[in-house]
All heavy atoms as an XYZ file, in Angstrom:
835
protein
N       0.815     -1.188      0.000
C       0.000      0.000      0.000
C       0.862      1.257      0.000
O       0.822      2.062      0.913
C      -0.914      0.004      1.215
C      -2.005     -1.051      1.256
C      -2.781     -0.975      2.554
C      -2.926     -0.949      0.090
N       1.617      1.414     -1.055
C       2.455      2.598     -1.205
C       1.720      3.595     -2.094
O       1.403      3.288     -3.250
C       3.824      2.235     -1.828
C       4.673      3.473     -2.002
C       4.533      1.202     -0.972
N       1.408      4.768     -1.562
C       0.652      5.741     -2.355
C       1.364      6.156     -3.631
O       2.585      6.285     -3.669
C       0.513      6.940     -1.414
C       0.705      6.385     -0.054
C       1.649      5.229     -0.208
N       0.585      6.349     -4.670
C       0.974      6.876     -5.976
C       1.727      5.898     -6.876
O       1.959      6.209     -8.041
C       1.752      8.180     -5.834
C       1.071      9.278     -5.013
C       1.955     10.507     -4.939
C      -0.283      9.627     -5.574
N       2.108      4.733     -6.402
C       2.794      3.755     -7.255
C       1.827      3.226     -8.305
O       2.142      3.216     -9.502
C       3.391      2.597     -6.417
C       4.472      3.133     -5.484
C       3.927      1.503     -7.314
C       5.661      3.747     -6.176
N       0.661      2.775     -7.880
C      -0.336      2.272     -8.830
C      -0.822      3.381     -9.748
O      -1.142      3.136    -10.917
C      -1.526      1.647     -8.100
C      -1.174      0.347     -7.408
O      -0.195     -0.301     -7.831
O      -1.879     -0.023     -6.441
N      -0.906      4.591     -9.231
C      -1.375      5.711    -10.044
C      -0.402      5.990    -11.185
O      -0.821      6.239    -12.315
C      -1.555      6.958     -9.180
C      -2.092      8.196     -9.885
C      -3.470      7.926    -10.486
C      -2.150      9.363     -8.931
N       0.879      5.924    -10.911
C       1.866      6.144    -11.970
C       1.759      5.063    -13.036
O       1.853      5.345    -14.235
C       3.279      6.188    -11.378
C       3.575      7.383    -10.472
C       4.954      7.254     -9.847
C       3.448      8.682    -11.241
N       1.563      3.821    -12.627
C       1.360      2.733    -13.593
C       0.072      2.947    -14.382
O       0.019      2.699    -15.583
C       1.305      1.375    -12.882
C       2.651      0.968    -12.313
O       3.681      1.508    -12.778
O       2.667      0.118    -11.401
N      -0.968      3.399    -13.685
C      -2.261      3.629    -14.309
C      -2.159      4.718    -15.381
O      -2.761      4.610    -16.449
C      -3.266      4.052    -13.233
C      -4.704      3.912    -13.602
S      -5.846      4.527    -12.325
C      -5.218      3.852    -10.808
N      -1.385      5.756    -15.108
C      -1.251      6.869    -16.040
C      -0.500      6.482    -17.306
O      -0.635      7.139    -18.336
C      -0.555      8.048    -15.363
C      -1.367      8.772    -14.288
C      -0.521      9.829    -13.609
C      -2.627      9.375    -14.875
N       0.274      5.425    -17.250
C       1.033      4.989    -18.417
C       0.245      4.011    -19.283
O       0.658      3.698    -20.384
C       2.347      4.355    -17.976
C       3.262      5.349    -17.306
C       4.492      4.716    -16.703
O       4.659      3.502    -16.749
N       5.364      5.531    -16.137
N      -0.890      3.558    -18.792
C      -1.702      2.601    -19.539
C      -2.560      3.283    -20.588
O      -2.746      4.503    -20.587
N      -3.120      2.484    -21.502
C      -3.942      3.048    -22.576
C      -5.292      3.593    -22.090
O      -5.880      4.441    -22.751
C      -4.151      1.863    -23.517
C      -3.976      0.659    -22.660
C      -2.982      1.044    -21.601
N      -5.760      3.127    -20.972
C      -7.059      3.573    -20.463
C      -6.915      4.457    -19.230
O      -7.745      4.421    -18.323
C      -7.956      2.370    -20.166
C      -7.346      1.418    -19.149
O      -6.123      1.522    -18.899
O      -8.084      0.584    -18.603
N      -5.891      5.297    -19.227
C      -5.601      6.146    -18.071
C      -6.740      7.107    -17.771
O      -7.115      7.297    -16.618
C      -4.302      6.924    -18.306
N      -7.318      7.706    -18.801
C      -8.393      8.676    -18.594
C      -9.603      7.999    -17.964
O     -10.226      8.535    -17.041
C      -8.777      9.351    -19.929
C     -10.000     10.238    -19.771
C      -7.608     10.157    -20.474
N      -9.920      6.808    -18.435
C     -11.065      6.077    -17.903
C     -10.813      5.672    -16.457
O     -11.688      5.829    -15.593
C     -11.372      4.829    -18.767
C     -12.435      3.964    -18.120
C     -11.776      5.242    -20.161
N      -9.628      5.179    -16.154
C      -9.302      4.740    -14.799
C      -9.296      5.908    -13.816
O      -9.935      5.841    -12.765
C      -7.936      4.038    -14.779
C      -7.919      2.692    -15.435
C      -8.710      1.673    -14.639
O      -8.725      1.684    -13.420
N      -9.381      0.787    -15.351
N      -8.584      6.954    -14.149
C      -8.481      8.101    -13.241
C      -9.818      8.831    -13.169
O     -10.309      9.152    -12.075
C      -7.345      9.057    -13.678
C      -7.345     10.323    -12.839
C      -5.997      8.355    -13.574
N     -10.425      9.072    -14.320
C     -11.711      9.759    -14.340
C     -12.788      8.979    -13.600
O     -13.578      9.551    -12.846
N     -12.812      7.685    -13.785
C     -13.787      6.850    -13.092
C     -13.624      6.902    -11.590
O     -14.608      7.012    -10.845
N     -12.386      6.840    -11.131
C     -12.134      6.910     -9.691
C     -12.484      8.283     -9.128
O     -12.953      8.394     -7.992
C     -10.678      6.562     -9.371
C     -10.450      5.071     -9.319
O     -11.288      4.327     -8.827
N      -9.322      4.632     -9.854
N     -12.266      9.335     -9.906
C     -12.637     10.679     -9.445
C     -14.149     10.838     -9.355
O     -14.656     11.572     -8.508
C     -12.054     11.748    -10.369
C     -10.559     11.997    -10.259
C     -10.097     12.923    -11.376
C     -10.202     12.590     -8.901
N     -14.880     10.138    -10.205
C     -16.334     10.289    -10.248
C     -17.086      9.402     -9.260
O     -18.278      9.618     -9.043
C     -16.834     10.006    -11.666
C     -16.459     11.042    -12.713
C     -16.903     10.592    -14.101
C     -17.058     12.388    -12.372
N     -16.425      8.411     -8.663
C     -17.123      7.470     -7.783
C     -17.895      8.179     -6.675
O     -19.063      7.886     -6.425
C     -16.139      6.424     -7.195
C     -16.798      5.603     -6.115
C     -15.613      5.516     -8.299
N     -17.280      9.135     -6.006
C     -17.940      9.845     -4.913
C     -18.227     11.309     -5.242
O     -18.551     12.096     -4.346
C     -17.106      9.743     -3.632
C     -17.169      8.381     -3.006
C     -16.137      7.480     -3.174
C     -18.274      7.988     -2.274
C     -16.196      6.218     -2.620
C     -18.347      6.728     -1.718
C     -17.303      5.831     -1.885
N     -18.138     11.687     -6.510
C     -18.392     13.076     -6.899
C     -19.843     13.462     -6.645
O     -20.117     14.550     -6.124
C     -18.022     13.292     -8.367
N     -20.758     12.602     -6.994
C     -22.170     12.903     -6.764
C     -22.476     13.088     -5.293
O     -23.184     14.015     -4.891
N     -21.922     12.205     -4.476
C     -22.115     12.313     -3.031
C     -21.538     13.621     -2.506
O     -22.168     14.309     -1.701
C     -21.461     11.125     -2.320
C     -21.536     11.162     -0.804
C     -22.949     10.851     -0.348
C     -20.552     10.194     -0.196
N     -20.344     13.975     -2.977
C     -19.719     15.223     -2.534
C     -20.552     16.439     -2.874
O     -20.743     17.332     -2.054
N     -21.103     16.464     -4.092
C     -21.935     17.593     -4.503
C     -23.225     17.641     -3.687
O     -23.642     18.714     -3.236
C     -22.242     17.494     -5.990
N     -23.858     16.498     -3.479
C     -25.107     16.476     -2.731
C     -24.916     16.866     -1.271
O     -25.744     17.592     -0.702
C     -25.760     15.099     -2.828
C     -26.343     14.758     -4.206
C     -26.839     13.320     -4.221
C     -27.452     15.714     -4.578
N     -23.839     16.411     -0.660
C     -23.573     16.793      0.731
C     -23.312     18.298      0.815
O     -23.794     18.968      1.729
C     -22.383     15.980      1.307
C     -21.921     16.546      2.631
C     -22.773     14.516      1.466
N     -22.583     18.840     -0.151
C     -22.309     20.282     -0.154
C     -23.598     21.086     -0.300
O     -23.767     22.136      0.335
C     -21.339     20.627     -1.274
N     -24.514     20.594     -1.122
C     -25.792     21.288     -1.293
C     -26.631     21.169     -0.022
O     -27.228     22.137      0.444
C     -26.545     20.726     -2.510
C     -25.803     21.110     -3.793
C     -27.988     21.215     -2.546
C     -26.273     20.375     -5.024
N     -26.662     19.988      0.546
C     -27.459     19.753      1.762
C     -26.939     20.573      2.943
O     -27.697     21.085      3.744
C     -27.449     18.267      2.107
C     -28.157     17.907      3.374
C     -29.667     18.112      3.228
N     -30.354     17.678      4.423
C     -30.776     18.501      5.372
N     -30.601     19.794      5.269
N     -31.406     18.039      6.426
N     -25.625     20.699      3.042
C     -25.002     21.430      4.144
C     -24.555     22.823      3.709
O     -23.526     23.327      4.154
C     -23.804     20.641      4.680
C     -24.102     19.242      5.205
C     -22.821     18.551      5.646
C     -25.112     19.282      6.339
N     -25.355     23.452      2.855
C     -24.961     24.736      2.269
C     -24.762     25.848      3.291
O     -24.073     26.812      3.022
C     -25.958     25.160      1.208
C     -27.353     25.408      1.708
C     -28.303     25.708      0.550
N     -29.686     25.605      0.968
C     -30.407     24.489      0.925
N     -29.847     23.374      0.499
N     -31.652     24.474      1.319
N     -25.369     25.728      4.468
C     -25.211     26.770      5.480
C     -24.040     26.520      6.428
O     -23.750     27.354      7.280
C     -26.515     26.921      6.272
C     -27.661     27.410      5.400
O     -27.388     28.181      4.461
O     -28.811     27.006      5.638
N     -23.388     25.379      6.298
C     -22.207     25.069      7.121
C     -20.969     25.723      6.519
O     -20.919     25.968      5.313
C     -21.985     23.562      7.174
S     -23.220     22.681      8.123
N     -19.958     25.983      7.326
C     -18.705     26.525      6.786
C     -18.078     25.557      5.778
O     -18.189     24.337      5.919
C     -17.809     26.673      8.017
C     -18.724     26.641      9.188
C     -19.921     25.849      8.785
N     -17.423     26.118      4.785
C     -16.849     25.309      3.700
C     -15.853     24.277      4.221
O     -15.844     23.131      3.759
C     -16.188     26.212      2.670
N     -15.017     24.647      5.179
C     -14.014     23.696      5.677
C     -14.677     22.497      6.358
O     -14.182     21.377      6.287
C     -13.011     24.383      6.604
C     -13.596     24.818      7.916
N     -14.302     26.002      8.051
C     -13.581     24.230      9.126
C     -14.693     26.117      9.314
N     -14.275     25.061      9.992
N     -15.810     22.726      7.000
C     -16.522     21.623      7.649
C     -17.143     20.691      6.608
O     -17.097     19.472      6.748
C     -17.596     22.168      8.588
C     -18.313     21.053      9.337
C     -19.213     21.579     10.407
N     -18.376     22.187     11.442
C     -18.827     23.010     12.371
N     -20.091     23.328     12.417
N     -18.021     23.514     13.278
N     -17.697     21.277      5.555
C     -18.291     20.468      4.483
C     -17.214     19.614      3.815
O     -17.414     18.418      3.569
C     -19.006     21.361      3.447
C     -19.444     20.556      2.229
C     -20.192     22.061      4.076
N     -16.069     20.213      3.531
C     -14.972     19.468      2.900
C     -14.518     18.326      3.814
O     -14.280     17.202      3.350
C     -13.800     20.415      2.548
C     -12.551     19.633      2.181
C     -14.203     21.328      1.402
N     -14.415     18.579      5.101
C     -13.996     17.527      6.036
C     -15.027     16.400      6.094
O     -14.658     15.219      6.108
C     -13.787     18.122      7.432
N     -16.302     16.745      6.101
C     -17.352     15.726      6.138
C     -17.323     14.892      4.866
O     -17.391     13.655      4.910
C     -18.729     16.386      6.362
C     -18.820     16.932      7.782
C     -19.862     15.398      6.080
C     -20.017     17.827      8.025
N     -17.214     15.560      3.722
C     -17.180     14.838      2.443
C     -15.936     13.944      2.370
O     -16.024     12.795      1.934
C     -17.227     15.829      1.256
C     -16.898     15.137     -0.054
C     -18.583     16.486      1.183
N     -14.804     14.456      2.813
C     -13.585     13.642      2.795
C     -13.739     12.420      3.692
O     -13.324     11.312      3.320
C     -12.379     14.485      3.230
N     -14.328     12.597      4.856
C     -14.530     11.478      5.770
C     -15.467     10.427      5.207
O     -15.165      9.229      5.226
N     -16.616     10.873      4.688
C     -17.580      9.923      4.123
C     -16.980      9.218      2.913
O     -17.098      7.987      2.770
C     -18.883     10.646      3.743
C     -19.601     11.164      4.984
C     -19.805      9.723      2.950
C     -20.771     12.086      4.675
N     -16.339      9.978      2.031
C     -15.729      9.389      0.841
C     -14.614      8.418      1.213
O     -14.479      7.355      0.610
C     -15.162     10.473     -0.079
O     -16.168     11.337     -0.518
N     -13.826      8.782      2.207
C     -12.728      7.913      2.638
C     -13.224      6.600      3.215
O     -12.743      5.521      2.847
N     -14.206      6.675      4.096
C     -14.752      5.456      4.705
C     -15.412      4.588      3.639
O     -15.212      3.371      3.594
C     -15.745      5.807      5.833
C     -16.526      4.595      6.281
C     -15.010      6.431      7.005
N     -16.195      5.220      2.759
C     -16.849      4.463      1.697
C     -15.859      3.818      0.749
O     -16.015      2.652      0.351
N     -14.841      4.546      0.386
C     -13.829      4.019     -0.529
C     -13.023      2.885      0.101
O     -12.735      1.880     -0.555
C     -12.892      5.145     -0.966
O     -11.986      4.680     -1.925
N     -12.676      3.028      1.370
C     -11.958      1.954      2.063
C     -12.827      0.710      2.152
O     -12.344     -0.412      1.966
C     -11.474      2.424      3.451
C     -10.347      3.446      3.283
C     -11.024      1.254      4.312
C      -9.967      4.169      4.558
N     -14.124      0.900      2.382
C     -15.048     -0.242      2.423
C     -15.083     -0.950      1.072
O     -15.068     -2.195      1.003
C     -16.441      0.220      2.823
N     -15.115     -0.181     -0.006
C     -15.118     -0.777     -1.348
C     -13.826     -1.542     -1.598
O     -13.844     -2.680     -2.108
C     -15.327      0.313     -2.420
C     -16.745      0.860     -2.349
C     -15.025     -0.227     -3.816
C     -16.964      2.103     -3.185
N     -12.703     -0.946     -1.256
C     -11.413     -1.604     -1.483
C     -11.275     -2.874     -0.635
O     -10.747     -3.883     -1.098
C     -10.257     -0.642     -1.211
C     -10.191      0.529     -2.169
C     -10.033      0.127     -3.623
O      -9.236     -0.785     -3.926
O     -10.725      0.731     -4.466
N     -11.753     -2.828      0.602
C     -11.721     -4.032      1.454
C     -12.607     -5.126      0.871
O     -12.230     -6.304      0.867
C     -12.165     -3.697      2.875
S     -10.950     -2.760      3.799
N     -13.774     -4.744      0.374
C     -14.670     -5.731     -0.237
C     -14.023     -6.347     -1.468
O     -14.108     -7.565     -1.679
C     -16.001     -5.076     -0.607
N     -13.357     -5.547     -2.278
C     -12.665     -6.084     -3.454
C     -11.587     -7.076     -3.048
O     -11.415     -8.105     -3.691
C     -12.028     -4.948     -4.263
C     -13.011     -4.116     -5.020
C     -12.344     -2.963     -5.759
O     -11.148     -2.700     -5.601
N     -13.118     -2.265     -6.566
N     -10.882     -6.771     -1.985
C      -9.820     -7.656     -1.520
C     -10.385     -8.945     -0.932
O      -9.944    -10.045     -1.264
C      -8.949     -6.929     -0.486
C      -7.867     -7.780      0.087
C      -6.734     -8.069     -0.640
C      -7.980     -8.313      1.369
C      -5.722     -8.859     -0.119
C      -6.989     -9.102      1.905
C      -5.850     -9.377      1.161
N     -11.373     -8.801     -0.054
C     -11.909     -9.974      0.648
C     -12.737    -10.883     -0.253
O     -12.724    -12.105     -0.080
C     -12.750     -9.523      1.839
C     -11.985     -8.819      2.961
C     -12.950     -8.258      3.998
C     -10.985     -9.769      3.598
N     -13.441    -10.313     -1.198
C     -14.294    -11.122     -2.067
C     -13.549    -11.682     -3.275
O     -14.095    -12.520     -3.984
C     -15.495    -10.298     -2.540
C     -16.433     -9.808     -1.433
C     -17.510     -8.913     -2.018
C     -17.037    -10.984     -0.680
N     -12.333    -11.235     -3.495
C     -11.503    -11.715     -4.610
C     -12.304    -11.740     -5.908
O     -12.437    -12.770     -6.563
C     -10.921    -13.083     -4.283
N     -12.825    -10.576     -6.296
C     -13.674    -10.498     -7.479
C     -12.896    -10.154     -8.747
O     -13.476     -9.827     -9.776
C     -14.807     -9.473     -7.261
C     -14.225     -8.098     -6.926
C     -15.768     -9.940     -6.201
C     -15.264     -6.998     -6.809
N     -11.589    -10.235     -8.664
C     -10.770     -9.965     -9.835
C     -10.311     -8.523     -9.956
O      -9.717     -8.145    -10.952
N     -10.575     -7.723     -8.961
C     -10.130     -6.332     -8.952
C      -8.983     -6.190     -7.959
O      -8.929     -6.892     -6.955
C     -11.277     -5.403     -8.552
C     -12.504     -5.538     -9.389
C     -12.867     -4.408    -10.270
N     -12.403     -3.117     -9.829
C     -11.993     -2.198    -10.682
N     -11.967     -2.451    -11.962
N     -11.610     -1.028    -10.253
N      -8.093     -5.276     -8.237
C      -6.944     -5.047     -7.371
C      -7.275     -3.926     -6.393
O      -7.752     -2.868     -6.797
C      -5.702     -4.670     -8.207
C      -4.525     -4.332     -7.313
C      -5.356     -5.790     -9.169
N      -7.030     -4.140     -5.121
C      -7.224     -3.094     -4.115
C      -6.018     -2.170     -4.141
O      -4.883     -2.616     -4.195
C      -7.373     -3.717     -2.729
O      -8.524     -4.499     -2.681
N      -6.285     -0.866     -4.098
C      -5.198      0.101     -4.207
C      -5.499      1.333     -3.361
O      -6.623      1.841     -3.366
C      -5.022      0.502     -5.670
O      -4.136      1.584     -5.784
N      -4.483      1.812     -2.676
C      -4.618      3.042     -1.898
C      -4.820      4.235     -2.830
O      -5.460      5.222     -2.466
C      -3.397      3.249     -0.960
C      -3.636      4.395      0.026
C      -2.144      3.513     -1.754
C      -4.696      4.115      1.031
N      -4.306      4.137     -4.046
C      -4.486      5.220     -5.011
C      -5.948      5.393     -5.399
O      -6.405      6.509     -5.648
C      -3.639      4.974     -6.256
C      -2.155      5.031     -5.950
O      -1.784      5.682     -4.958
O      -1.369      4.419     -6.688
N      -6.688      4.291     -5.444
C      -8.124      4.398     -5.703
C      -8.809      5.177     -4.583
O      -9.682      6.005     -4.839
C      -8.759      3.013     -5.825
C      -8.357      2.289     -7.098
O      -7.769      2.928     -7.992
O      -8.629      1.075     -7.196
N      -8.404      4.926     -3.353
C      -8.974      5.647     -2.213
C      -8.646      7.137     -2.327
O      -9.527      7.990     -2.142
C      -8.460      5.069     -0.871
C      -8.939      5.902      0.305
C      -8.880      3.619     -0.713
N      -7.414      7.448     -2.654
C      -6.998      8.851     -2.789
C      -7.801      9.546     -3.877
O      -8.308     10.665     -3.685
C      -5.481      8.940     -3.078
C      -4.686      8.467     -1.858
C      -5.075     10.353     -3.488
C      -3.208      8.251     -2.126
N      -7.949      8.903     -5.026
C      -8.698      9.507     -6.129
C     -10.184      9.614     -5.815
O     -10.829     10.597     -6.186
C      -8.481      8.708     -7.415
C      -7.103      8.846     -8.052
C      -6.943      7.857     -9.207
C      -6.868     10.262     -8.538
N     -10.744      8.608     -5.138
C     -12.156      8.668     -4.756
C     -12.414      9.845     -3.832
O     -13.386     10.600     -4.020
C     -12.599      7.384     -4.068
C     -12.618      6.177     -4.976
O     -12.607      5.051     -4.498
N     -12.631      6.368     -6.277
N     -11.572     10.022     -2.828
C     -11.729     11.136     -1.883
C     -11.519     12.466     -2.609
O     -12.287     13.416     -2.404
C     -10.769     10.983     -0.686
C     -10.787     12.224      0.189
C     -11.130      9.755      0.123
N     -10.522     12.536     -3.460
C     -10.271     13.776     -4.203
C     -11.473     14.141     -5.071
O     -11.860     15.314     -5.151
C      -9.018     13.629     -5.066
N     -12.078     13.164     -5.707
C     -13.245     13.428     -6.536
C     -14.421     13.946     -5.729
O     -15.105     14.890     -6.137
N     -14.661     13.349     -4.568
C     -15.744     13.821     -3.706
C     -15.506     15.236     -3.219
O     -16.410     16.074     -3.232
N     -14.283     15.519     -2.811
C     -13.939     16.855     -2.301
C     -14.010     17.897     -3.420
O     -14.553     18.990     -3.225
C     -12.550     16.828     -1.630
C     -12.030     18.234     -1.370
C     -12.607     16.030     -0.336
N     -13.476     17.566     -4.591
C     -13.540     18.515     -5.707
C     -14.981     18.824     -6.096
O     -15.329     19.981     -6.362
C     -12.773     17.969     -6.918
C     -11.253     17.979     -6.801
C     -10.618     17.240     -7.979
C     -10.736     19.399     -6.728
N     -15.822     17.809     -6.119
C     -17.234     18.026     -6.448
C     -17.907     18.904     -5.389
O     -18.737     19.761     -5.730
C     -17.957     16.692     -6.579
N     -17.560     18.708     -4.128
C     -18.124     19.544     -3.067
C     -17.694     20.994     -3.226
O     -18.499     21.920     -3.063
C     -17.707     19.012     -1.698
N     -16.441     21.211     -3.568
C     -15.928     22.571     -3.763
C     -16.616     23.240     -4.949
O     -17.029     24.403     -4.875
C     -14.393     22.552     -3.935
C     -13.731     22.151     -2.612
C     -13.873     23.892     -4.434
C     -12.256     21.833     -2.728
N     -16.775     22.508     -6.038
C     -17.448     23.060     -7.218
C     -18.911     23.362     -6.890
O     -19.435     24.421     -7.262
C     -17.329     22.096     -8.421
C     -18.246     22.510     -9.556
C     -15.887     22.015     -8.898
N     -19.569     22.447     -6.180
C     -20.975     22.669     -5.811
C     -21.109     23.906     -4.932
O     -22.047     24.705     -5.105
C     -21.535     21.441     -5.102
N     -20.192     24.087     -3.990
C     -20.241     25.286     -3.133
C     -20.046     26.550     -3.955
O     -20.713     27.560     -3.730
C     -19.147     25.213     -2.053
C     -19.339     24.155     -0.993
C     -20.383     24.529     -0.004
N     -20.011     25.730      0.720
C     -20.260     25.925      1.993
N     -20.857     25.000      2.704
N     -19.924     27.056      2.580
N     -19.143     26.506     -4.928
C     -18.905     27.675     -5.778
C     -20.140     27.991     -6.618
O     -20.516     29.160     -6.763
C     -17.697     27.435     -6.679
N     -20.780     26.970     -7.160
C     -21.994     27.180     -7.954
C     -23.106     27.746     -7.071
O     -23.812     28.680     -7.467
C     -22.429     25.872     -8.651
C     -23.812     25.994     -9.251
C     -21.413     25.486     -9.716
N     -23.266     27.195     -5.873
C     -24.283     27.715     -4.948
C     -24.037     29.182     -4.611
O     -24.975     29.979     -4.554
C     -24.301     26.901     -3.663
C     -25.051     25.584     -3.697
C     -24.806     24.813     -2.408
C     -26.523     25.808     -3.916
N     -22.781     29.530     -4.371
C     -22.451     30.923     -4.048
C     -22.775     31.835     -5.228
O     -23.322     32.930     -5.034
C     -20.978     31.037     -3.676
N     -22.485     31.400     -6.445
C     -22.782     32.204     -7.628
C     -24.282     32.367     -7.806
O     -24.768     33.464     -8.127
C     -22.158     31.565     -8.868
N     -25.029     31.313     -7.581
C     -26.490     31.387     -7.704
C     -27.072     32.310     -6.640
O     -27.961     33.116     -6.921
C     -27.114     29.973     -7.614
C     -28.614     30.035     -7.445
C     -26.739     29.161     -8.845
N     -26.561     32.216     -5.435
C     -27.049     33.088     -4.365
C     -26.756     34.553     -4.657
O     -27.589     35.418     -4.425
C     -26.412     32.704     -3.027
C     -27.016     31.491     -2.405
C     -26.359     31.222     -1.080
N     -27.027     30.141     -0.374
C     -26.615     29.645      0.767
N     -25.531     30.135      1.362
N     -27.264     28.664      1.344
N     -25.555     34.848     -5.170
C     -25.211     36.229     -5.510
C     -26.115     36.754     -6.612
O     -26.570     37.892     -6.575
C     -23.752     36.325     -5.958
C     -22.769     36.431     -4.827
C     -21.396     36.847     -5.325
N     -20.874     35.969     -6.363
C     -20.180     34.862     -6.134
N     -19.923     34.478     -4.898
N     -19.735     34.132     -7.126
N     -26.386     35.920     -7.571
C     -27.217     36.348     -8.699
C     -28.674     36.523     -8.284
O     -29.374     37.391     -8.788
C     -27.105     35.333     -9.824
C     -27.804     35.772    -11.053
C     -27.496     34.886    -12.196
N     -28.180     35.442    -13.354
C     -27.751     35.378    -14.555
N     -26.627     34.752    -14.796
N     -28.417     35.889    -15.539
N     -29.138     35.686     -7.375
C     -30.537     35.739     -6.956
C     -30.814     36.823     -5.915
O     -31.954     37.156     -5.677
C     -30.962     34.381     -6.398
N     -29.780     37.352     -5.312
C     -29.945     38.361     -4.270
C     -30.434     39.673     -4.883
O     -29.799     40.214     -5.779
C     -28.606     38.581     -3.569
C     -28.724     39.299     -2.253
C     -27.407     39.348     -1.526
N     -26.961     38.007     -1.196
C     -25.693     37.627     -1.155
N     -24.742     38.467     -1.451
N     -25.372     36.403     -0.833
N     -31.572     40.199     -4.430
C     -32.062     41.464     -4.984
C     -31.173     42.627     -4.561
O     -30.600     42.624     -3.475
C     -33.460     41.607     -4.392
C     -33.489     40.711     -3.210
C     -32.449     39.650     -3.427
N     -31.073     43.590     -5.440
C     -30.278     44.780     -5.130
C     -31.209     45.973     -4.987
O     -32.279     46.035     -5.570
C     -29.245     45.056     -6.239
O     -29.957     45.283     -7.457
C     -28.283     43.900     -6.415
N     -30.774     46.964     -4.224
C     -31.589     48.163     -3.986
C     -31.660     49.026     -5.241
O     -32.584     49.810     -5.412
C     -31.001     48.959     -2.827
N     -30.693     48.896     -6.154
C     -30.659     49.721     -7.352
C     -31.708     49.281     -8.384
O     -32.048     50.037     -9.281
C     -29.283     49.674     -7.984
N     -32.232     48.096     -8.240
C     -33.212     47.590     -9.196
C     -34.586     47.652     -8.573
O     -34.889     46.881     -7.666
C     -32.876     46.122     -9.576
O     -31.516     46.058     -9.959
C     -33.768     45.646    -10.700
N     -35.461     48.560     -9.031
C     -36.787     48.704     -8.424
C     -37.625     47.426     -8.496
O     -38.319     47.100     -7.565
C     -37.445     49.820     -9.226
C     -36.349     50.497     -9.949
C     -35.238     49.522    -10.090
N     -37.568     46.694     -9.610
C     -38.384     45.494     -9.735
C     -37.928     44.422     -8.757
O     -38.741     43.667     -8.239
C     -38.350     44.947    -11.167
O     -37.028     44.593    -11.516
N     -36.631     44.360     -8.481
C     -36.120     43.378     -7.530
C     -36.578     43.725     -6.119
O     -36.846     42.836     -5.315
C     -34.597     43.313     -7.588
N     -36.693     45.003     -5.828
C     -37.129     45.411     -4.494
C     -38.586     44.999     -4.238
O     -38.975     44.727     -3.114
C     -36.972     46.922     -4.332
N     -39.379     44.942     -5.282
C     -40.756     44.538     -5.141
C     -40.912     43.010     -5.200
O     -41.997     42.483     -5.055
C     -41.601     45.150     -6.260
C     -41.794     46.635     -6.100
C     -42.849     47.123     -7.084
N     -42.595     46.675     -8.442
C     -42.015     47.407     -9.380
N     -41.596     48.622     -9.105
N     -41.860     46.951    -10.590
N     -39.853     42.287     -5.493
C     -39.918     40.828     -5.584
C     -40.283     40.332     -6.968
O     -40.565     39.171     -7.152
N     -40.281     41.193     -7.975
C     -40.576     40.784     -9.359
C     -39.343     40.154     -9.990
O     -38.226     40.523     -9.672
C     -41.011     41.999    -10.192
S     -42.471     42.794     -9.568
N     -39.589     39.272    -10.907
C     -38.455     38.650    -11.594
C     -38.640     38.748    -13.062
O     -39.606     38.659    -13.644
C     -38.308     37.199    -11.181
C     -37.903     37.140     -9.728
C     -37.628     35.721     -9.327
N     -37.453     35.720     -7.885
C     -36.436     35.197     -7.289
N     -35.518     34.601     -7.959
N     -36.330     35.224     -6.003
């Protein structure tokens, strides 16, 4: 379980984009949904929660692959990429939420916004 060794081998293979991209996407949806659900929490807390959930989930998947001997190789790099994907998705979701909130916020300079018209 030496970090980044499998990742370097993976990057040299013909299906590097699929392998790395797939591992980044495993917990991306969860990361985005948790960020949306916890939109009122501080960003650092959301990132920590997403990293924790993604890490535990990814370790569970890797342990299951090892114990069930289903023909997949367990790798710490998969865990790293899974957590990174969840965290990146949470950060992007928070940025999108902030942009939507800024855009939706009425301003005093716009009379129609002050009345609640859209």
